[in-house]
C-alpha positions, 0 to 999 in steps of 0.5 A: 550530445550534451543536450541529449545527456542533459535531457535524459538526466532531467527525465530520470530526475522527474520520473525517479521520485514517482517510481520511488513512491510507487515502490514504497507503497508496494512495499507497504502493501506487501508488508501488510499482507505479510502481517495478515498471513503471520496473524493467520499462522499464529492464530491471532486472526480468525478466518473472518478477521483475515477475510475482512482485512484481505478485502480491505487490502483489495479495496486499497489496491483498487483505489490506488489503481483508480487514482492512477488511471489518469496518469496524474496523481495530485497531492490530495490523491497521494494523501488519500492513498497514504491515509487509507494505507495507514488506516489499513495498517491500524486495522491489522494491528487492532485485529491482531491484538484483540481478544479474538483468536482462532481455536 
């Protein structure tokens, strides 16, 4: 019985960080989507800018799915996802704060 509990605890400890990272990334993507929607509503983003940002979000999600397709995410792949997410976030900021607005 103790061994079963120990195995379950060890498995949870191994899986939990992977789940947490996945959840964290999902939250970041959801936040970015929310920022794009807010930019559309406020007029900070033109329709073209919003379409480009949405396409970038889809590309980022596809990249993540492709990387995870083999069930193993290397540290290099994790860093690639992190950098792409950060870059997408910066693009959203740049587009929302440029001089183009929807009229």
